Steps between C-alpha positions, in 0.01 A plus 500: 500500500479127539166358625650308803709801599193724477300263724785498760525875493129545545492250786780688679315831450181352648684409822516862608243749607518853358388843603156597379648776290673249268267203531331564165840532324620178664188320377567644150859384522396148597250481217764623252752243625242222478409610146870524400438855389856634522410849385229538765730351767756766419246781496342398837839428659616848396192655655552301820864601511398866481236458769751329734759766439239759604455323832196276446 
């Protein structure tokens, strides 16, 4: 993940508000994106995807 692209993605994610049930995971995702931690981004994104599929 390129640094500028990561900053842009994080900025877009910060524009939204999220349900309390996923707020901690969204914060973890933003930190992972900011830190360019691709493995952690994928792990947290997978967890978020499952949570959203379950109606969160």
